[in-house]
C-alpha positions in Angstrom: 110.3 86.7 80.6 110.2 88.1 76.7 108.0 85.6 75.5 104.9 87.6 77.3 104.7 89.3 74.3 103.4 86.2 72.5 100.8 84.5 75.3 97.3 82.4 74.2 94.5 82.6 76.3 95.6 80.8 78.6 98.0 82.7 80.0 97.7 84.7 83.6 100.0 87.7 84.4 100.1 89.0 87.8 100.9 92.6 87.4 101.6 93.6 90.6 102.1 92.0 94.4 103.3 92.7 97.3 106.9 91.3 98.4 106.2 91.0 102.1 108.2 90.0 105.4 108.5 86.2 106.3 108.6 85.7 102.8 112.0 85.3 101.8 113.4 88.8 102.5 112.7 91.6 104.6 111.7 94.6 101.8 108.0 95.4 101.9 106.8 97.2 99.2 103.1 97.0 99.5 101.8 98.2 96.2 98.9 100.5 96.8 95.9 101.6 94.2 98.0 104.4 93.3 100.1 102.5 92.4 102.9 104.2 94.8 105.2 102.4 96.5 106.0 103.0 100.6 109.7 104.3 100.6 111.1 101.6 103.3 115.0 101.3 102.9 115.5 97.4 101.4 117.3 95.4 104.3 117.2 92.3 101.8 120.3 91.5 99.3 121.0 88.2 97.3 123.6 86.0 98.9 126.1 86.4 96.2 126.8 82.7 96.0 123.6 81.8 95.3 122.3 81.8 91.7 119.8 84.0 89.7 117.4 81.3 88.8 117.2 82.1 85.3 113.1 81.0 83.6 114.7 79.3 80.5 110.9 78.0 79.6 109.7 78.9 76.1 106.1 77.8 77.2 103.5 80.8 76.3 101.0 79.6 78.8 101.4 79.4 82.7 101.6 82.8 85.1 103.6 84.7 85.0 104.4 87.2 87.9 105.1 91.0 87.6 106.1 94.2 90.1 105.4 98.2 91.0 109.3 98.5 90.3 109.5 102.1 88.5 112.4 104.7 89.4 111.9 105.6 93.2 111.0 102.6 94.2 112.7 99.8 96.5 113.7 97.4 93.7 114.1 99.2 90.6 112.8 96.4 88.3 116.0 96.2 86.7 117.2 94.9 90.0 114.8 92.6 90.7 116.4 89.6 90.0 119.5 90.3 91.3 117.6 91.3 94.3 115.1 88.7 94.8 116.8 85.7 92.4 114.3 85.7 89.9 113.4 88.0 87.8 110.0 89.5 86.5 107.7 89.4 83.5 106.4 92.9 83.8 107.6 96.2 85.6 104.5 98.8 86.3 104.8 102.3 85.8 101.9 104.7 86.4 101.5 108.6 84.5 99.1 110.4 83.0 98.3 111.5 79.8 100.4 114.8 79.7 103.2 112.3 79.8 106.2 112.6 76.8 106.9 109.4 76.2 110.1 109.4 74.7 111.2 111.0 78.0 109.4 108.0 80.6 111.5 106.0 78.5 114.6 107.4 79.2 113.5 109.3 82.9 112.6 105.8 83.8 115.8 103.3 82.4 113.1 101.3 80.3 115.7 99.9 77.5 117.3 98.5 81.1 114.5 96.9 82.2 114.4 95.2 78.0 117.9 93.9 78.8 116.9 92.7 82.3 113.8 90.5 80.6 110.9 92.6 81.5 108.5 94.3 79.7 107.6 97.5 80.6 103.5 98.0 81.5 102.3 102.4 81.6 99.5 102.9 83.3 98.0 105.6 81.9 95.7 107.8 83.7 93.6 110.3 81.4 93.9 114.2 83.0 91.0 114.9 85.6 89.4 117.0 82.5 89.0 114.3 79.7 85.9 112.8 79.1 84.7 110.2 76.6 82.8 112.6 74.6 85.6 114.9 73.9 87.5 111.7 73.1 84.5 110.5 70.3 84.3 114.6 69.0 88.7 114.2 68.2 89.7 116.6 70.8 92.4 113.9 72.0 93.2 112.6 68.7 96.6 114.4 68.6 97.1 113.0 71.7 97.2 109.4 70.7 98.5 110.0 67.6 101.9 111.4 69.2 102.0 109.0 72.1 101.6 106.1 69.0 104.4 107.7 67.2 107.0 108.0 70.4 106.3 104.4 71.3 106.8 103.3 68.2 110.2 105.0 67.2 111.1 103.0 70.6 109.8 99.7 69.1 110.2 97.7 72.4 106.6 96.0 73.7 104.8 97.9 76.0 102.0 97.0 77.8 99.8 100.0 78.1 96.8 100.5 80.7 94.3 103.5 80.1 91.2 104.1 82.1 92.0 101.3 84.8 89.2 101.2 86.9 87.0 102.1 84.6 84.2 101.1 87.0 85.1 102.5 89.9 83.2 106.2 91.1 87.0 107.1 92.9 88.7 108.5 89.5 87.3 110.8 86.9 87.0 108.6 83.9 84.8 106.3 85.8 81.5 105.3 84.2 79.7 107.0 87.7 81.7 110.1 86.5 81.2 110.1 83.0 77.4 110.0 82.8 76.0 106.7 84.7 73.9 104.8 82.0 73.9 102.5 79.1 75.0 105.5 76.7 78.0 105.5 79.3 79.0 102.5 78.3 78.7 102.9 74.6 81.0 106.0 74.9 83.7 104.0 76.6 84.1 101.8 74.4 83.9 103.9 71.3 86.3 105.9 73.1 88.4 103.3 73.6 88.1 101.8 70.1 89.0 104.8 69.1 92.3 105.3 70.6 93.2 101.9 69.8 92.3 102.6 65.8 94.9 105.6 66.3 97.8 104.1 67.6 97.8 101.5 65.0 96.7 103.6 62.4 100.2 104.9 63.3 101.9 101.6 63.6 102.3 101.8 67.1 102.0 97.2 66.7 104.7 96.7 69.6 102.3 98.5 72.1 99.4 96.0 73.6 96.6 97.2 75.0 95.2 96.0 78.9 91.7 96.6 79.5 90.9 96.5 83.1 88.3 96.8 85.6 88.0 96.7 89.4 87.0 94.7 91.8 85.5 96.7 93.8 83.4 98.6 91.4 81.7 94.7 90.9 79.6 95.7 94.1 76.7 97.3 92.3 76.0 95.9 89.3 72.6 94.1 89.8 71.2 97.5 90.8 73.0 99.7 88.2 73.6 97.3 85.0 75.4 99.5 83.1 78.2 99.4 85.6 79.0 96.0 84.9 82.4 96.0 82.9 80.9 93.4 80.4 78.7 96.1 78.9 82.4 98.7 78.3 83.9 96.1 77.2 85.8 97.6 73.5 85.8 93.4 71.9 88.7 91.5 71.6 89.5 93.4 68.9 91.0 95.7 70.6 92.5 94.4 73.8 95.3 92.5 74.3 95.1 91.5 77.8 92.2 91.0 80.0 92.5 92.5 83.4 91.6 93.2 86.7 92.3 95.0 90.2 92.1 93.5 93.1 92.6 93.9 97.1 92.9 92.3 100.5 91.7 94.7 102.5 91.1 92.9 105.8 92.1 94.7 109.3 91.3 93.6 112.7 91.1 97.8 113.9 88.4 98.6 111.5 86.6 95.3 112.2 87.3 94.8 108.1 86.8 90.6 107.4 89.8 89.0 106.4 89.6 87.6 102.9 91.6 84.7 101.3 93.7 85.2 97.8 90.4 83.0 97.1 88.0 85.2 97.9 89.4 88.3 96.3 89.8 86.5 92.7 87.7 84.2 92.2 84.6 86.5 91.0 86.5 88.7 88.7 88.5 85.7 87.4 85.1 84.3 86.1 83.8 87.8 85.0 87.2 88.0 82.9 86.9 84.5 81.5 82.9 85.1 80.5 83.8 88.6 79.0 86.5 86.9 76.5 87.8 83.5 76.8 90.4 84.6 73.5 92.4 87.0 75.8 95.0 86.5 78.7 94.0 87.5 82.2 95.9 90.6 83.5 95.5 90.6 87.8 96.9 93.9 87.2 96.8 94.8 91.0 97.1 92.7 94.2 97.9 93.2 97.4 96.9 92.2 101.0 97.0 95.1 103.9 98.1 94.3 107.8 95.5 92.7 109.6 97.3 94.2 113.2 98.5 90.3 114.0 103.0 91.6 112.8 102.0 90.8 109.6 101.2 86.8 110.7 98.2 87.0 108.4 100.0 89.0 105.7 102.5 86.7 105.0 100.7 83.7 105.3 98.2 85.5 102.3 101.3 85.8 100.2 102.6 82.5 100.7 99.4 80.6 99.9 99.4 83.1 97.1 102.5 81.7 95.4 101.6 78.1 96.3 98.2 78.9 94.3 99.7 80.4 91.4 
């Protein structure tokens, strides 16, 4: 699984998926927009008579799977393979800019992840008062430098996903909340490039940056051209993975249309590959709601997704 460190542009990682009843186990891990998971007890355990399936392929192309499985999750990243008979390539946790990465590495047990063949990803969320203007003035240079040194000292490959879903209006770092203009796009690009430049200047080459937009934020692109993620792309020289988040929110009681895996991935995937054909793609968050039929549609949805992958 460590080969995702050097993947080709023809690789895709499904970084956070939901594991559902009726699909080979009795554990439900619904992945939410904020990355938190339901605290339900795990009822499924691998039959000890069945071996863990080991991925021995040397290929750096293809599809790799991941999960949100940090400390406090139903199934931890380090124990994922032992529970489900197959390992994952990437494990995701969420934190904000107040984090001490040295403590996070210890508290999350990331060394055990690495031993299990799981590369960590941190969704690094700016605190509520962060502005692109302040970043570009240098107000966060010390934070970036300190974080870079902490992660470089650890030495293991780690994915960093800052400013995720920046094209939505629900986070304070969203383009809508930072100025809502073409100038905001330029400020975002400058802030991203400044951050990456500082990490590199401190030798943190083990940190891989994931630039991630939201499918839910694409609806207003034609009305507000500045909200098109392509306008806020920092460039291949500053991005290691190009990602998007997408959800099926179909619900009978709420009158929400049920959407297939293809429905929710086709448009953002085409946009991502149009933005850059030189970077691998990460579906950084993906899941399906319950439709209200006892889980039948949801389990079929996951089966179809895995068959297509």
